[in-house]
N, CA, C and O atoms as a DFTB+ gen file, in Angstrom:
420 C
 N C O
     1  1     112.628      -3.333     -13.438
     2  2     112.179      -3.983     -12.213
     3  2     111.832      -2.936     -11.140
     4  3     110.777      -3.015     -10.509
     5  1     112.715      -1.969     -10.941
     6  2     112.463      -0.913      -9.943
     7  2     111.280      -0.062     -10.385
     8  3     110.471       0.364      -9.561
     9  1     111.180       0.186     -11.705
    10  2     110.070       0.978     -12.226
    11  2     108.731       0.287     -11.950
    12  3     107.757       0.943     -11.580
    13  1     108.684      -1.046     -12.131
    14  2     107.455      -1.800     -11.844
    15  2     107.119      -1.735     -10.355
    16  3     105.958      -1.586      -9.977
    17  1     108.140      -1.849      -9.525
    18  2     107.925      -1.776      -8.076
    19  2     107.361      -0.411      -7.678
    20  3     106.469      -0.331      -6.834
    21  1     107.871       0.646      -8.275
    22  2     107.366       1.994      -7.986
    23  2     105.918       2.144      -8.443
    24  3     105.109       2.782      -7.769
    25  1     105.594       1.547      -9.602
    26  2     104.216       1.610     -10.104
    27  2     103.263       0.868      -9.169
    28  3     102.158       1.339      -8.900
    29  1     103.692      -0.282      -8.680
    30  2     102.868      -1.051      -7.750
    31  2     102.676      -0.267      -6.453
    32  3     101.571      -0.222      -5.912
    33  1     103.739       0.345      -5.958
    34  2     103.631       1.150      -4.730
    35  2     102.686       2.326      -4.938
    36  3     101.866       2.628      -4.071
    37  1     102.798       2.982      -6.073
    38  2     101.912       4.113      -6.387
    39  2     100.459       3.652      -6.467
    40  3      99.555       4.334      -5.985
    41  1     100.248       2.506      -7.069
    42  2      98.901       1.958      -7.178
    43  2      98.339       1.632      -5.790
    44  3      97.176       1.922      -5.510
    45  1      99.147       1.041      -4.932
    46  2      98.706       0.729      -3.569
    47  2      98.352       1.990      -2.794
    48  3      97.362       2.014      -2.063
    49  1      99.154       3.036      -2.950
    50  2      98.869       4.311      -2.278
    51  2      97.563       4.890      -2.795
    52  3      96.745       5.381      -2.016
    53  1      97.365       4.836      -4.103
    54  2      96.135       5.363      -4.694
    55  2      94.912       4.597      -4.195
    56  3      93.882       5.196      -3.887
    57  1      95.026       3.293      -4.119
    58  2      93.911       2.471      -3.630
    59  2      93.601       2.788      -2.176
    60  3      92.434       2.906      -1.803
    61  1      94.630       2.926      -1.355
    62  2      94.388       3.222       0.061
    63  2      93.759       4.605       0.230
    64  3      92.909       4.792       1.100
    65  1      94.171       5.585      -0.598
    66  2      93.557       6.914      -0.534
    67  2      92.095       6.872      -0.958
    68  3      91.252       7.545      -0.364
    69  1      91.794       6.083      -1.983
    70  2      90.406       5.943      -2.427
    71  2      89.550       5.293      -1.348
    72  3      88.414       5.712      -1.123
    73  1      90.084       4.273      -0.679
    74  2      89.344       3.604       0.393
    75  2      89.088       4.576       1.535
    76  3      87.990       4.613       2.089
    77  1      90.091       5.355       1.884
    78  2      89.937       6.344       2.959
    79  2      88.885       7.372       2.571
    80  3      88.060       7.766       3.395
    81  1      88.916       7.807       1.310
    82  2      87.938       8.773       0.820
    83  2      86.530       8.187       0.848
    84  3      85.574       8.875       1.206
    85  1      86.405       6.920       0.470
    86  2      85.096       6.247       0.481
    87  2      84.551       6.157       1.904
    88  3      83.355       6.349       2.123
    89  1      85.427       5.864       2.878
    90  2      85.001       5.795       4.276
    91  2      84.558       7.169       4.762
    92  3      83.571       7.279       5.489
    93  1      85.281       8.221       4.366
    94  2      84.882       9.574       4.747
    95  2      83.526       9.927       4.161
    96  3      82.718      10.584       4.818
    97  1      83.269       9.494       2.918
    98  2      81.959       9.738       2.316
    99  2      80.868       8.981       3.047
   100  3      79.760       9.491       3.209
   101  1      81.170       7.760       3.495
   102  2      80.208       6.971       4.262
   103  2      79.848       7.704       5.547
   104  3      78.671       7.825       5.888
   105  1      80.861       8.193       6.260
   106  2      80.591       8.925       7.489
   107  2      79.791      10.185       7.200
   108  3      78.840      10.493       7.918
   109  1      80.169      10.919       6.152
   110  2      79.489      12.168       5.828
   111  2      78.019      11.920       5.534
   112  3      77.162      12.670       6.001
   113  1      77.714      10.882       4.768
   114  2      76.314      10.598       4.437
   115  2      75.539      10.158       5.679
   116  3      74.379      10.534       5.848
   117  1      76.172       9.363       6.550
   118  2      75.508       8.967       7.792
   119  2      75.265      10.174       8.695
   120  3      74.178      10.338       9.249
   121  1      76.280      11.007       8.835
   122  2      76.157      12.194       9.689
   123  2      75.051      13.106       9.166
   124  3      74.261      13.632       9.950
   125  1      74.990      13.295       7.858
   126  2      73.942      14.138       7.280
   127  2      72.557      13.541       7.524
   128  3      71.605      14.267       7.808
   129  1      72.449      12.220       7.412
   130  2      71.162      11.564       7.657
   131  2      70.710      11.814       9.089
   132  3      69.548      12.145       9.326
   133  1      71.616      11.658      10.040
   134  2      71.259      11.856      11.444
   135  2      70.955      13.327      11.733
   136  3      70.038      13.631      12.495
   137  1      71.720      14.242      11.128
   138  2      71.475      15.677      11.341
   139  2      70.127      16.106      10.752
   140  3      69.423      16.922      11.347
   141  1      69.771      15.566       9.601
   142  2      68.473      15.881       9.000
   143  2      67.330      15.375       9.867
   144  3      66.325      16.063      10.045
   145  1      67.487      14.181      10.400
   146  2      66.440      13.614      11.254
   147  2      66.193      14.461      12.489
   148  3      65.046      14.706      12.864
   149  1      67.278      14.912      13.126
   150  2      67.127      15.619      14.394
   151  2      66.755      17.086      14.168
   152  3      66.216      17.727      15.071
   153  1      67.032      17.624      12.985
   154  2      66.758      19.041      12.712
   155  2      65.275      19.367      12.896
   156  3      64.942      20.420      13.439
   157  1      64.399      18.496      12.458
   158  2      62.962      18.737      12.575
   159  2      62.491      18.699      14.029
   160  3      61.486      19.320      14.374
   161  1      63.213      17.977      14.873
   162  2      62.803      17.807      16.272
   163  2      63.666      18.625      17.231
   164  3      63.531      18.498      18.448
   165  1      64.548      19.459      16.691
   166  2      65.541      20.144      17.512
   167  2      64.910      20.999      18.613
   168  3      65.438      21.065      19.723
   169  1      63.791      21.649      18.316
   170  2      63.158      22.510      19.316
   171  2      62.477      21.707      20.423
   172  3      62.262      22.228      21.517
   173  1      62.135      20.447      20.155
   174  2      61.477      19.597      21.158
   175  2      62.452      18.691      21.898
   176  3      62.131      18.149      22.956
   177  1      63.627      18.535      21.342
   178  2      64.616      17.619      21.905
   179  2      65.336      18.276      23.088
   180  3      65.743      19.433      22.990
   181  1      65.499      17.554      24.205
   182  2      66.219      18.112      25.358
   183  2      67.672      18.446      25.000
   184  3      68.293      17.743      24.203
   185  1      68.212      19.522      25.591
   186  2      69.582      19.940      25.267
   187  2      70.637      18.874      25.560
   188  3      71.612      18.744      24.819
   189  1      70.443      18.114      26.637
   190  2      71.444      17.090      26.946
   191  2      71.447      15.976      25.897
   192  3      72.481      15.349      25.669
   193  1      70.319      15.726      25.266
   194  2      70.255      14.715      24.208
   195  2      70.969      15.230      22.956
   196  3      71.684      14.481      22.291
   197  1      70.772      16.513      22.641
   198  2      71.484      17.103      21.503
   199  2      72.990      17.038      21.709
   200  3      73.744      16.801      20.765
   201  1      73.423      17.250      22.946
   202  2      74.851      17.177      23.256
   203  2      75.372      15.751      23.056
   204  3      76.454      15.551      22.505
   205  1      74.603      14.772      23.503
   206  2      75.005      13.361      23.329
   207  2      75.080      13.018      21.846
   208  3      76.002      12.324      21.418
   209  1      74.129      13.493      21.064
   210  2      74.135      13.216      19.626
   211  2      75.391      13.795      18.979
   212  3      76.032      13.129      18.167
   213  1      75.746      15.022      19.330
   214  2      76.965      15.627      18.778
   215  2      78.215      14.849      19.189
   216  3      79.118      14.644      18.378
   217  1      78.265      14.421      20.442
   218  2      79.414      13.635      20.919
   219  2      79.517      12.307      20.166
   220  3      80.609      11.877      19.794
   221  1      78.381      11.672      19.950
   222  2      78.380      10.387      19.242
   223  2      78.749      10.561      17.766
   224  3      79.412       9.700      17.187
   225  1      78.324      11.664      17.159
   226  2      78.719      11.931      15.773
   227  2      80.231      12.140      15.670
   228  3      80.863      11.687      14.716
   229  1      80.798      12.824      16.650
   230  2      82.248      13.025      16.679
   231  2      82.961      11.688      16.845
   232  3      83.959      11.415      16.178
   233  1      82.433      10.856      17.748
   234  2      83.040       9.536      17.958
   235  2      82.948       8.682      16.695
   236  3      83.889       7.967      16.351
   237  1      81.812       8.760      16.009
   238  2      81.617       7.991      14.783
   239  2      82.655       8.375      13.733
   240  3      83.130       7.523      12.981
   241  1      83.002       9.650      13.686
   242  2      83.981      10.135      12.719
   243  2      85.371       9.552      12.989
   244  3      86.146       9.338      12.057
   245  1      85.685       9.299      14.252
   246  2      87.009       8.824      14.620
   247  2      87.170       7.308      14.506
   248  3      88.294       6.805      14.483
   249  1      86.063       6.585      14.435
   250  2      86.116       5.125      14.417
   251  2      86.302       4.577      13.009
   252  3      85.902       5.198      12.024
   253  1      86.908       3.421      12.935
   254  2      87.018       2.707      11.665
   255  2      85.654       2.111      11.322
   256  3      84.960       1.596      12.199
   257  1      85.276       2.179      10.063
   258  2      83.959       1.690       9.637
   259  2      83.801       0.190       9.835
   260  3      82.677      -0.303       9.936
   261  1      84.897      -0.537       9.892
   262  2      84.811      -1.988      10.041
   263  2      84.775      -2.435      11.503
   264  3      84.609      -3.623      11.778
   265  1      84.927      -1.509      12.436
   266  2      84.954      -1.899      13.854
   267  2      83.537      -2.116      14.389
   268  3      82.570      -1.547      13.882
   269  1      83.443      -2.932      15.400
   270  2      82.133      -3.195      16.006
   271  2      81.623      -1.960      16.738
   272  3      80.415      -1.738      16.809
   273  1      82.529      -1.159      17.280
   274  2      82.123       0.072      17.980
   275  2      81.459       1.051      17.007
   276  3      80.561       1.796      17.400
   277  1      81.891       1.057      15.743
   278  2      81.268       1.891      14.726
   279  2      79.802       1.494      14.558
   280  3      78.922       2.352      14.495
   281  1      79.549       0.191      14.487
   282  2      78.172      -0.297      14.331
   283  2      77.326       0.041      15.544
   284  3      76.169       0.438      15.405
   285  1      77.894      -0.113      16.735
   286  2      77.160       0.206      17.963
   287  2      76.817       1.686      17.995
   288  3      75.686       2.058      18.309
   289  1      77.792       2.531      17.670
   290  2      77.572       3.982      17.685
   291  2      76.550       4.380      16.625
   292  3      75.681       5.214      16.884
   293  1      76.646       3.792      15.436
   294  2      75.684       4.098      14.370
   295  2      74.267       3.704      14.791
   296  3      73.320       4.459      14.571
   297  1      74.123       2.518      15.399
   298  2      72.798       2.079      15.851
   299  2      72.262       2.969      16.970
   300  3      71.068       3.262      17.020
   301  1      73.149       3.394      17.865
   302  2      72.745       4.286      18.956
   303  2      72.266       5.619      18.394
   304  3      71.246       6.144      18.838
   305  1      72.988       6.170      17.425
   306  2      72.566       7.415      16.785
   307  2      71.258       7.227      16.020
   308  3      70.404       8.113      16.005
   309  1      71.114       6.081      15.394
   310  2      69.877       5.783      14.680
   311  2      68.700       5.799      15.653
   312  3      67.646       6.363      15.358
   313  1      68.888       5.182      16.799
   314  2      67.840       5.136      17.821
   315  2      67.572       6.536      18.381
   316  3      66.417       6.941      18.510
   317  1      68.637       7.274      18.715
   318  2      68.470       8.618      19.287
   319  2      67.734       9.559      18.347
   320  3      66.935      10.384      18.790
   321  1      67.998       9.441      17.067
   322  2      67.360      10.354      16.114
   323  2      65.985       9.871      15.665
   324  3      65.246      10.625      15.033
   325  1      65.632       8.633      15.981
   326  2      64.316       8.111      15.603
   327  2      63.270       8.290      16.703
   328  3      62.072       8.190      16.439
   329  1      63.710       8.551      17.919
   330  2      62.774       8.726      19.036
   331  2      61.924       9.973      18.783
   332  3      62.463      11.014      18.408
   333  1      60.622       9.887      18.978
   334  2      59.746      11.049      18.759
   335  2      59.824      12.042      19.922
   336  3      58.883      12.142      20.709
   337  1      60.933      12.775      20.040
   338  2      61.140      13.714      21.140
   339  2      60.017      14.743      21.162
   340  3      59.679      15.325      20.132
   341  1      59.448      14.961      22.324
   342  2      58.399      15.950      22.501
   343  2      57.006      15.463      22.150
   344  3      56.035      16.179      22.397
   345  1      56.874      14.284      21.589
   346  2      55.567      13.732      21.239
   347  2      55.176      12.749      22.336
   348  3      55.541      11.574      22.290
   349  1      54.436      13.237      23.312
   350  2      54.127      12.421      24.479
   351  2      52.964      11.464      24.238
   352  3      52.678      10.606      25.074
   353  1      52.290      11.611      23.090
   354  2      51.253      10.638      22.738
   355  2      51.878       9.255      22.599
   356  3      51.264       8.247      22.948
   357  1      53.092       9.221      22.091
   358  2      53.824       7.976      21.936
   359  2      54.041       7.311      23.295
   360  3      53.836       6.107      23.449
   361  1      54.454       8.105      24.270
   362  2      54.704       7.584      25.616
   363  2      53.410       7.081      26.239
   364  3      53.383       6.012      26.849
   365  1      52.337       7.853      26.085
   366  2      51.055       7.443      26.661
   367  2      50.532       6.178      25.994
   368  3      49.971       5.313      26.666
   369  1      50.705       6.059      24.696
   370  2      50.224       4.843      24.034
   371  2      51.001       3.620      24.514
   372  3      50.425       2.543      24.667
   373  1      52.296       3.775      24.752
   374  2      53.075       2.673      25.318
   375  2      52.599       2.336      26.726
   376  3      52.478       1.166      27.091
   377  1      52.329       3.380      27.511
   378  2      51.885       3.179      28.883
   379  2      50.544       2.445      28.918
   380  3      50.374       1.492      29.679
   381  1      49.590       2.891      28.092
   382  2      48.282       2.237      28.079
   383  2      48.359       0.824      27.512
   384  3      47.636      -0.066      27.959
   385  1      49.219       0.619      26.548
   386  2      49.429      -0.718      26.016
   387  2      49.981      -1.648      27.107
   388  3      49.565      -2.800      27.228
   389  1      50.919      -1.124      27.890
   390  2      51.471      -1.879      29.013
   391  2      50.378      -2.217      30.031
   392  3      50.297      -3.346      30.514
   393  1      49.536      -1.224      30.352
   394  2      48.458      -1.474      31.313
   395  2      47.468      -2.510      30.804
   396  3      47.020      -3.373      31.559
   397  1      47.129      -2.424      29.527
   398  2      46.211      -3.397      28.953
   399  2      46.762      -4.812      29.082
   400  3      46.034      -5.742      29.429
   401  1      48.035      -4.964      28.804
   402  2      48.645      -6.302      28.926
   403  2      48.725      -6.742      30.374
   404  3      48.519      -7.914      30.689
   405  1      49.026      -5.798      31.252
   406  2      49.173      -6.111      32.656
   407  2      47.825      -6.498      33.297
   408  3      47.736      -7.465      34.054
   409  1      46.797      -5.727      32.976
   410  2      45.488      -5.936      33.587
   411  2      44.585      -6.856      32.783
   412  3      43.520      -7.252      33.255
   413  1      45.002      -7.196      31.578
   414  2      44.211      -8.093      30.749
   415  2      42.947      -7.449      30.210
   416  3      41.925      -8.125      30.084
   417  1      42.986      -6.164      29.888
   418  2      41.818      -5.467      29.346
   419  2      41.587      -5.827      27.942
   420  3      40.643      -5.333      27.325
């Protein structure tokens, strides 16, 4: 009876370690995805934005994957790394699109 209880406890510990390892792999793959995205734009990206991205990556590492804050932080990082930093054609096209709608051109 005690031997079975010890086996069950060992199994539970092993499962919890595997889950923790899986969550760490999830964070690692997300962090790598965001780092790869920003690497190409690093020279065009403002320094304060790079600092925010690093802070958010650190925060993402500390959060539980099932929490809503994890999803918010992941989406924020997704948005920050998807913005075409330094490509002002994007900004101008938005501006002209806004003017066209505003003026009815």
